[in-house]
N, C-alpha and C positions, 0 to 999 in steps of 0.2 A: 491596617496595612498587611499584617501577617495573615489574617483571615482571607484577605483577597488573594494573596500569593498562594495559599494552600488550596483554595477552591478553584481558582483559575489555572493553577499549575496542574491540578487533576484533570481539568477539562482539556488543557493543552496536551497532556500526556496521552490521554485516551484518544484524542484526535490523531496524534501521531501513530498510535497503534492501528487505528482504522486505515490511515493513509499508507502505512508500510506493510501491513500484514499480508496483502496479496503478493507483493514483491518478494517478501521473505518466504512465504509458503512455496511459491514456484521454485525458488532457488533451493530450498530445503528438500523438496520432493523430487526435483529433476536435475539440479545442478545448473539450471539455466538462469542467468541474470537477465531478466526481462526488462530491457531499457525502453520498451514501449509503454511502460506502466503509466507514466504521466499522460501520454497521449490517450490511452484508454480511459483514464480518469476524466479528462475533459470531454472526450467523446460521449461518455455516459451522461454528463450534465447536459450537453447540447441535444443528445438523443431524446432524453426525457422532456426537455423544453419543446422540441419540435413535435413530439407526439401530442403534447398538450395543446399547442397553439395551431398546428397545421391539421391535425386529425381530430382534435377536440376530446382526447381521452382524459379521464380524471387522473390526478397526480398519482394516486396509489397504483392504478393499473399501468400507467406509463413507467413507474418505477420498477415494477415487477418485470415488464417486458424488456426494459433496458438492461436489467441484470442478466436476463436470459440471453439476449442477443449479443451482449458484450462478452459473456462467457463463451458462447459459440464462436465468436470472432477470435478469442484467445486461442482456442483449439485450432482454428483454421490458420492462424499465424504460425503456429508450430508446424503444421503440415505443409504449408506453402513456402514459408520463409526460412524456418530454422532447420527442418529435417534435411534439406540438401547440404547444409554445412555443419550438421550435428557432429560434435566432438572437436571442432575447431573453435576454441573459446573466443578468440578475437573476432572471428567471423560471426559468431552468434551475437556478440555484443554490438558489432557494427550493424548487423541486419536488424536487430530489434530496435536499436536506437534510430535507425533510418525509418522504420515503420512509425515509431512514435512521433518523430519530427514531421513525417508526411501527413499524419493525422492532424497535428496542430496547425501546420502551415496551410493545409487544405481549408480549415475553418477561417484562417486569416484571409486567405484568398477569396473566400465566399463572403467576406464582410462581417463576420461574427466578432466585431471588435468594439461594439458600443456598450453602453451601460443598460441595454434593454433586456439582457439575458439573465434571468434569475429563476430560481425554483421556490415554490412556496414552503413555508414552515410546516412541519408535521404537527407541532403543538404551539399555539400562540400563548403569550402571557409570560409572567415571571414570578419568582418567589424570593423572599428574603431568607438567607441562611447565615446565622451568626453575624447579622448586620450587613451582609453582602448580598446584593440583588443579582440573581442569575436567571436567565430565561429558561423556559421549559425545554426548548430545543437543545440547549447544551446539556441539560440533564438527560435528555433522550440519547444524545451522543454517548454520554458516559455509560448508560445502561446497555445500549447496543454494542458498544465497543468491548466492554468487559465480557458480555455474554458471548460474543463471537470468539474472543480469545480462548475462553473456556471450551466452547464447542469444538474449535479447531484443534486444541490440544488433545481433547478426547478422541477426535477423529484420527489424528495421526499416531496416537499411542495405543488405542484400544479397539480399533476396527480393522477388519481384514484388509480392506482396500488401503487404508492409511498406512498400515504396517508394510504392505507390499510396495507402496510408493517410497516409503523411507528406506526399505531394503534396496530398492533400485538405486536410490541416490547414494547409499553408502557403499555398495559393492555390486556394480552392474553385472559382472560376469557370473557371480554366484546367484543373483536374482534370475538371470536368464536360464541358468541350469535348473532352477526350480519352476520354470514355466511362466515367469513374469515377463511380459512383452514390453520392451523398453520404450518403443514409440507410443504405445498405448498409455503407458504411465506418464510420459512427458506431455502428451496431448491433454490428458486429464488434469495434470498439475497446471499447465498453462491456462486451461479453461477455468479452473478454480481460482487462480490468481487474478485473472481478468474479471471474473464475476465479483470478487472481493473489492477490486478497484472500483467497480460500478456501485457496489453497496456503499463504499466510503463516499463517493461523489454525491450520491443521492441524499445521504444524511448530512454531509458537511456543507455542501454548496448552498443550501438555503440560508446560511448565515451571511452570505454576501452575493456578489455577482459572479457569473461564469466568465473567467478571463483566460485567454489562451496562454499567457505567460505563466499562469498558475500551474500549467502542466509541467513546465520545467522545474518549478519550485517543488512540486510534489515528488518528482523523480529524485531530486537532490535530498529531500527530507527522508524519503524511503531508503535511499542508499546510505545516508548518514546513520540512521538508527539501526539499520541492519548490520553495517560494518561495526558499529559501536558494540552491539550486543553479541555479535557472532553470526556469521552468514547462515549457519545451519541450525541455530538454536532458537526455538520459540520462547523459552524462558529468557534468553539473552535479549531478544527483541523487546520484550515487555520491560525488562530492566533498563535497556537503552532508551526506550521511549519515556520512561519516568525521569531518567536523568536529564535527557535533553528537554523534555517538557517543562520541568521545573527550572532548569537552567535558563531557558528562553524567557520565562515569565519573570524570574528574578532579575535577569539582565535588562529586560524591557522596563521593569518597574524602577530600578535604581540607577541604571545608566542611560536609558533612553531606548525607544523602539528601533532606532537605526542600528543598534548593536545586536539585535535578536538574530538577524540573518548570519552574523559572523560566527555564532555559536556552533551551528552544525557543521560548517566548513572546518572550523578549528578542531572539532571532535574527530572528523575523518582523518585529518593529518596526524593528530596526537595518537589516536589508536593505531594507525598504520605504523607509526614509529615505535611505540612502546609495546603493543601487543597485537600484532597483525591478525590474529585469529579472532579478536574481539573479546569482550569481557567473559562470555560463557562459551565461546567457540573452542573446539578441540582439534580442528583440522591441522593447524600449524604444528601443534605439539605432536600429533600422530606422525606427520611427515618427518619431523626431526628424529623421532624414535626409529623410524625405518632407515 
């Protein structure tokens, strides 16, 4: 039982990292809470499926094209929807949430509500680890998720573009004085976040069917782990994902699967009450000092 919790807790935690990293990256680099994240996630799944079944593309090519087109769409969402209301936080939230709902409900309207929509596994088969059988697809998720986390941390901390984006998020006026264009930075961060949502969908959705309601679940999970770890903290995101990932597996194992969905909602409430900036966030403390 303990081995099962350890192994599948790791899988669940890395799955959460993949699910939330696009949302967290966009907020950390631009200050935009992209509430269309869940809609973009489901759009990616359906897009890859349609390329395979309507055009006849192989899954690998469909996956690459999906990531590219959803990334471009993320940048266009900023230009067309967010830029006119930039700086008005509530309007940004409402606008991005409306886009996400519109995407999800469009697919519901078009009849994408059956069990016929699924993506193929990248790697078939399973292996036994410490007496626990786990399929290769989940191991693939662990590898890709951890690799992406490391790459993005390096990108945001050790590359000129990443540092410029972080500088814009931390102090827009100073960044502008240094020649960093705010709309360019926000467009790029939205595009990167959307592309990461597509990567997560392409890797995770083969484990089940593509469901419209999953888009809302993905948004809630991304929001929960981002709030738990700290809205502007990559390290906090990873810590939050591991806490929630193992908490959900332990809860599902010992209390029942119906309690798993309560965990992340309780985490949002608890963190907002006890430490609003999150476990590794600093924004609240900085505001209090000023």
